[in-house]
Chimera marker file (.cmm) of the C-alpha trace (Angstrom):
<marker_set name="trace">
<marker id="1" x="0.134" y="0.040" z="-0.106" r="1" g="1" b="0" radius="0.5"/>
<marker id="2" x="2.666" y="2.155" z="0.956" r="1" g="1" b="0" radius="0.5"/>
<marker id="3" x="4.957" y="1.770" z="-2.284" r="1" g="1" b="0" radius="0.5"/>
<marker id="4" x="1.958" y="2.198" z="-4.483" r="1" g="1" b="0" radius="0.5"/>
<marker id="5" x="2.317" y="4.718" z="-7.302" r="1" g="1" b="0" radius="0.5"/>
<marker id="6" x="-0.737" y="7.353" z="-6.299" r="1" g="1" b="0" radius="0.5"/>
<marker id="7" x="-1.528" y="8.626" z="-9.449" r="1" g="1" b="0" radius="0.5"/>
<marker id="8" x="-3.233" y="6.822" z="-12.100" r="1" g="1" b="0" radius="0.5"/>
<marker id="9" x="-2.237" y="8.162" z="-15.310" r="1" g="1" b="0" radius="0.5"/>
<marker id="10" x="-0.151" y="11.399" z="-16.771" r="1" g="1" b="0" radius="0.5"/>
<marker id="11" x="-3.248" y="11.918" z="-18.400" r="1" g="1" b="0" radius="0.5"/>
<marker id="12" x="-5.300" y="12.765" z="-15.272" r="1" g="1" b="0" radius="0.5"/>
<marker id="13" x="-2.255" y="15.205" z="-14.139" r="1" g="1" b="0" radius="0.5"/>
<marker id="14" x="-2.259" y="16.955" z="-17.777" r="1" g="1" b="0" radius="0.5"/>
<marker id="15" x="-5.978" y="17.809" z="-17.269" r="1" g="1" b="0" radius="0.5"/>
<marker id="16" x="-6.076" y="18.860" z="-13.451" r="1" g="1" b="0" radius="0.5"/>
<marker id="17" x="-3.260" y="20.797" z="-14.517" r="1" g="1" b="0" radius="0.5"/>
<marker id="18" x="-4.972" y="22.421" z="-17.337" r="1" g="1" b="0" radius="0.5"/>
<marker id="19" x="-8.509" y="22.873" z="-15.197" r="1" g="1" b="0" radius="0.5"/>
<marker id="20" x="-8.958" y="26.451" z="-14.521" r="1" g="1" b="0" radius="0.5"/>
<marker id="21" x="-7.032" y="27.784" z="-17.338" r="1" g="1" b="0" radius="0.5"/>
<marker id="22" x="-8.250" y="31.231" z="-19.418" r="1" g="1" b="0" radius="0.5"/>
<marker id="23" x="-8.924" y="29.814" z="-22.937" r="1" g="1" b="0" radius="0.5"/>
<marker id="24" x="-5.667" y="32.715" z="-24.175" r="1" g="1" b="0" radius="0.5"/>
<marker id="25" x="-4.107" y="29.973" z="-21.854" r="1" g="1" b="0" radius="0.5"/>
<marker id="26" x="-4.436" y="27.360" z="-23.149" r="1" g="1" b="0" radius="0.5"/>
<marker id="27" x="-4.200" y="28.516" z="-26.603" r="1" g="1" b="0" radius="0.5"/>
<marker id="28" x="-0.683" y="29.654" z="-25.816" r="1" g="1" b="0" radius="0.5"/>
<marker id="29" x="0.135" y="26.855" z="-24.161" r="1" g="1" b="0" radius="0.5"/>
<marker id="30" x="-0.303" y="24.384" z="-26.817" r="1" g="1" b="0" radius="0.5"/>
<marker id="31" x="1.734" y="26.765" z="-28.636" r="1" g="1" b="0" radius="0.5"/>
<marker id="32" x="4.110" y="26.577" z="-26.101" r="1" g="1" b="0" radius="0.5"/>
<marker id="33" x="4.677" y="22.446" z="-25.966" r="1" g="1" b="0" radius="0.5"/>
<marker id="34" x="4.507" y="22.316" z="-29.632" r="1" g="1" b="0" radius="0.5"/>
<marker id="35" x="8.207" y="24.330" z="-28.956" r="1" g="1" b="0" radius="0.5"/>
<marker id="36" x="9.265" y="22.112" z="-26.366" r="1" g="1" b="0" radius="0.5"/>
<marker id="37" x="7.552" y="23.601" z="-23.321" r="1" g="1" b="0" radius="0.5"/>
<marker id="38" x="6.070" y="21.430" z="-20.209" r="1" g="1" b="0" radius="0.5"/>
<marker id="39" x="3.205" y="22.915" z="-17.769" r="1" g="1" b="0" radius="0.5"/>
<marker id="40" x="5.180" y="21.358" z="-14.595" r="1" g="1" b="0" radius="0.5"/>
<marker id="41" x="2.543" y="22.925" z="-12.326" r="1" g="1" b="0" radius="0.5"/>
<marker id="42" x="0.008" y="25.287" z="-11.744" r="1" g="1" b="0" radius="0.5"/>
<marker id="43" x="0.124" y="27.594" z="-8.395" r="1" g="1" b="0" radius="0.5"/>
<marker id="44" x="-3.654" y="27.715" z="-7.139" r="1" g="1" b="0" radius="0.5"/>
<marker id="45" x="-3.568" y="31.085" z="-4.217" r="1" g="1" b="0" radius="0.5"/>
<marker id="46" x="-6.853" y="31.559" z="-2.316" r="1" g="1" b="0" radius="0.5"/>
<marker id="47" x="-8.984" y="34.198" z="-4.311" r="1" g="1" b="0" radius="0.5"/>
<marker id="48" x="-6.220" y="34.465" z="-7.490" r="1" g="1" b="0" radius="0.5"/>
<marker id="49" x="-6.384" y="33.202" z="-10.321" r="1" g="1" b="0" radius="0.5"/>
<marker id="50" x="-4.607" y="29.636" z="-11.084" r="1" g="1" b="0" radius="0.5"/>
<marker id="51" x="-0.662" y="30.773" z="-12.036" r="1" g="1" b="0" radius="0.5"/>
<marker id="52" x="0.702" y="28.199" z="-14.964" r="1" g="1" b="0" radius="0.5"/>
<marker id="53" x="4.869" y="27.881" z="-14.468" r="1" g="1" b="0" radius="0.5"/>
<marker id="54" x="5.722" y="26.109" z="-17.701" r="1" g="1" b="0" radius="0.5"/>
<marker id="55" x="9.829" y="24.901" z="-17.841" r="1" g="1" b="0" radius="0.5"/>
<marker id="56" x="11.973" y="24.661" z="-21.464" r="1" g="1" b="0" radius="0.5"/>
<marker id="57" x="12.466" y="21.088" z="-21.949" r="1" g="1" b="0" radius="0.5"/>
<marker id="58" x="16.618" y="21.917" z="-20.373" r="1" g="1" b="0" radius="0.5"/>
<marker id="59" x="14.788" y="22.005" z="-16.921" r="1" g="1" b="0" radius="0.5"/>
<marker id="60" x="16.846" y="25.357" z="-16.612" r="1" g="1" b="0" radius="0.5"/>
<marker id="61" x="14.328" y="28.031" z="-17.998" r="1" g="1" b="0" radius="0.5"/>
<marker id="62" x="11.121" y="28.886" z="-16.980" r="1" g="1" b="0" radius="0.5"/>
<marker id="63" x="7.904" y="31.161" z="-17.951" r="1" g="1" b="0" radius="0.5"/>
<marker id="64" x="4.335" y="32.088" z="-16.057" r="1" g="1" b="0" radius="0.5"/>
<marker id="65" x="1.602" y="32.195" z="-17.985" r="1" g="1" b="0" radius="0.5"/>
<marker id="66" x="-0.149" y="35.202" z="-17.654" r="1" g="1" b="0" radius="0.5"/>
<marker id="67" x="-4.100" y="35.148" z="-17.728" r="1" g="1" b="0" radius="0.5"/>
<marker id="68" x="-4.258" y="36.614" z="-20.876" r="1" g="1" b="0" radius="0.5"/>
<marker id="69" x="-1.415" y="34.236" z="-23.033" r="1" g="1" b="0" radius="0.5"/>
<marker id="70" x="1.325" y="36.334" z="-22.182" r="1" g="1" b="0" radius="0.5"/>
<marker id="71" x="4.466" y="35.324" z="-21.091" r="1" g="1" b="0" radius="0.5"/>
<marker id="72" x="6.478" y="36.534" z="-18.151" r="1" g="1" b="0" radius="0.5"/>
<marker id="73" x="9.767" y="35.576" z="-18.338" r="1" g="1" b="0" radius="0.5"/>
<marker id="74" x="11.440" y="36.828" z="-15.123" r="1" g="1" b="0" radius="0.5"/>
<marker id="75" x="8.417" y="36.033" z="-12.506" r="1" g="1" b="0" radius="0.5"/>
<marker id="76" x="9.070" y="36.767" z="-8.688" r="1" g="1" b="0" radius="0.5"/>
<marker id="77" x="7.895" y="33.369" z="-7.707" r="1" g="1" b="0" radius="0.5"/>
<marker id="78" x="11.407" y="30.946" z="-6.668" r="1" g="1" b="0" radius="0.5"/>
<marker id="79" x="11.753" y="27.666" z="-7.648" r="1" g="1" b="0" radius="0.5"/>
<marker id="80" x="13.131" y="25.070" z="-4.906" r="1" g="1" b="0" radius="0.5"/>
<marker id="81" x="15.952" y="22.408" z="-6.471" r="1" g="1" b="0" radius="0.5"/>
<link id1="1" id2="2" r="1" g="1" b="0" radius="0.2"/>
<link id1="2" id2="3" r="1" g="1" b="0" radius="0.2"/>
<link id1="3" id2="4" r="1" g="1" b="0" radius="0.2"/>
<link id1="4" id2="5" r="1" g="1" b="0" radius="0.2"/>
<link id1="5" id2="6" r="1" g="1" b="0" radius="0.2"/>
<link id1="6" id2="7" r="1" g="1" b="0" radius="0.2"/>
<link id1="7" id2="8" r="1" g="1" b="0" radius="0.2"/>
<link id1="8" id2="9" r="1" g="1" b="0" radius="0.2"/>
<link id1="9" id2="10" r="1" g="1" b="0" radius="0.2"/>
<link id1="10" id2="11" r="1" g="1" b="0" radius="0.2"/>
<link id1="11" id2="12" r="1" g="1" b="0" radius="0.2"/>
<link id1="12" id2="13" r="1" g="1" b="0" radius="0.2"/>
<link id1="13" id2="14" r="1" g="1" b="0" radius="0.2"/>
<link id1="14" id2="15" r="1" g="1" b="0" radius="0.2"/>
<link id1="15" id2="16" r="1" g="1" b="0" radius="0.2"/>
<link id1="16" id2="17" r="1" g="1" b="0" radius="0.2"/>
<link id1="17" id2="18" r="1" g="1" b="0" radius="0.2"/>
<link id1="18" id2="19" r="1" g="1" b="0" radius="0.2"/>
<link id1="19" id2="20" r="1" g="1" b="0" radius="0.2"/>
<link id1="20" id2="21" r="1" g="1" b="0" radius="0.2"/>
<link id1="21" id2="22" r="1" g="1" b="0" radius="0.2"/>
<link id1="22" id2="23" r="1" g="1" b="0" radius="0.2"/>
<link id1="23" id2="24" r="1" g="1" b="0" radius="0.2"/>
<link id1="24" id2="25" r="1" g="1" b="0" radius="0.2"/>
<link id1="25" id2="26" r="1" g="1" b="0" radius="0.2"/>
<link id1="26" id2="27" r="1" g="1" b="0" radius="0.2"/>
<link id1="27" id2="28" r="1" g="1" b="0" radius="0.2"/>
<link id1="28" id2="29" r="1" g="1" b="0" radius="0.2"/>
<link id1="29" id2="30" r="1" g="1" b="0" radius="0.2"/>
<link id1="30" id2="31" r="1" g="1" b="0" radius="0.2"/>
<link id1="31" id2="32" r="1" g="1" b="0" radius="0.2"/>
<link id1="32" id2="33" r="1" g="1" b="0" radius="0.2"/>
<link id1="33" id2="34" r="1" g="1" b="0" radius="0.2"/>
<link id1="34" id2="35" r="1" g="1" b="0" radius="0.2"/>
<link id1="35" id2="36" r="1" g="1" b="0" radius="0.2"/>
<link id1="36" id2="37" r="1" g="1" b="0" radius="0.2"/>
<link id1="37" id2="38" r="1" g="1" b="0" radius="0.2"/>
<link id1="38" id2="39" r="1" g="1" b="0" radius="0.2"/>
<link id1="39" id2="40" r="1" g="1" b="0" radius="0.2"/>
<link id1="40" id2="41" r="1" g="1" b="0" radius="0.2"/>
<link id1="41" id2="42" r="1" g="1" b="0" radius="0.2"/>
<link id1="42" id2="43" r="1" g="1" b="0" radius="0.2"/>
<link id1="43" id2="44" r="1" g="1" b="0" radius="0.2"/>
<link id1="44" id2="45" r="1" g="1" b="0" radius="0.2"/>
<link id1="45" id2="46" r="1" g="1" b="0" radius="0.2"/>
<link id1="46" id2="47" r="1" g="1" b="0" radius="0.2"/>
<link id1="47" id2="48" r="1" g="1" b="0" radius="0.2"/>
<link id1="48" id2="49" r="1" g="1" b="0" radius="0.2"/>
<link id1="49" id2="50" r="1" g="1" b="0" radius="0.2"/>
<link id1="50" id2="51" r="1" g="1" b="0" radius="0.2"/>
<link id1="51" id2="52" r="1" g="1" b="0" radius="0.2"/>
<link id1="52" id2="53" r="1" g="1" b="0" radius="0.2"/>
<link id1="53" id2="54" r="1" g="1" b="0" radius="0.2"/>
<link id1="54" id2="55" r="1" g="1" b="0" radius="0.2"/>
<link id1="55" id2="56" r="1" g="1" b="0" radius="0.2"/>
<link id1="56" id2="57" r="1" g="1" b="0" radius="0.2"/>
<link id1="57" id2="58" r="1" g="1" b="0" radius="0.2"/>
<link id1="58" id2="59" r="1" g="1" b="0" radius="0.2"/>
<link id1="59" id2="60" r="1" g="1" b="0" radius="0.2"/>
<link id1="60" id2="61" r="1" g="1" b="0" radius="0.2"/>
<link id1="61" id2="62" r="1" g="1" b="0" radius="0.2"/>
<link id1="62" id2="63" r="1" g="1" b="0" radius="0.2"/>
<link id1="63" id2="64" r="1" g="1" b="0" radius="0.2"/>
<link id1="64" id2="65" r="1" g="1" b="0" radius="0.2"/>
<link id1="65" id2="66" r="1" g="1" b="0" radius="0.2"/>
<link id1="66" id2="67" r="1" g="1" b="0" radius="0.2"/>
<link id1="67" id2="68" r="1" g="1" b="0" radius="0.2"/>
<link id1="68" id2="69" r="1" g="1" b="0" radius="0.2"/>
<link id1="69" id2="70" r="1" g="1" b="0" radius="0.2"/>
<link id1="70" id2="71" r="1" g="1" b="0" radius="0.2"/>
<link id1="71" id2="72" r="1" g="1" b="0" radius="0.2"/>
<link id1="72" id2="73" r="1" g="1" b="0" radius="0.2"/>
<link id1="73" id2="74" r="1" g="1" b="0" radius="0.2"/>
<link id1="74" id2="75" r="1" g="1" b="0" radius="0.2"/>
<link id1="75" id2="76" r="1" g="1" b="0" radius="0.2"/>
<link id1="76" id2="77" r="1" g="1" b="0" radius="0.2"/>
<link id1="77" id2="78" r="1" g="1" b="0" radius="0.2"/>
<link id1="78" id2="79" r="1" g="1" b="0" radius="0.2"/>
<link id1="79" id2="80" r="1" g="1" b="0" radius="0.2"/>
<link id1="80" id2="81" r="1" g="1" b="0" radius="0.2"/>
</marker_set>
């Protein structure tokens, strides 16, 4: 029981991450994924819009996808190692 993977599939995780994103964010996300970016996580602060964080395939660069679909390449969030 303790050694089992809790997640059922990557598709469920992807759908859960995309839930609540604006149409502009979803559109931009599709384009960015085509160029090697991956939606890794979405911060969901209380009483605020979700903050999707995407990483480049090299794993070193990350961006925040704003509600209007634009990229914030210098977000004020800290990523733990």
